[in-house]
C-alpha positions, 0 to 999 in steps of 0.5 A, a space after each residue: 422504363 424510365 421516361 425521358 426528362 422532359 417527356 410531357 407523357 408515359 407509357 400508360 398515357 399514350 396507351 390509354 391516348 390510342 385505346 379511347 380514340 381506337 376502341 372506343 371513337 372519342 375524338 382525339 381532343 376530347 381523348 386529351 382532355 379525358 387523360 389531361 395533356 395537350 391537344 397537340 401532346 395527344 395527337 401526336 402520341 395516337 397518329 404515330 407522330 411522337 413515341 412510336 416505340 410503344 404499341 399495344 393490342 388496340 393499334 397492332 391489330 387495326 
């Protein structure tokens, strides 16, 4: 799947951010730092403010 021309994240990064936060218990700020994206961008993806269409096993099981 191609990403939108203005998207700051990829699907893989969104899945990784959510895995780091929900599975490993990293705070949102730390997960953002690990992936290398701005804090607010990571926060929005983690709490499904953006990237709602991306589901992964970590968030579906929770």
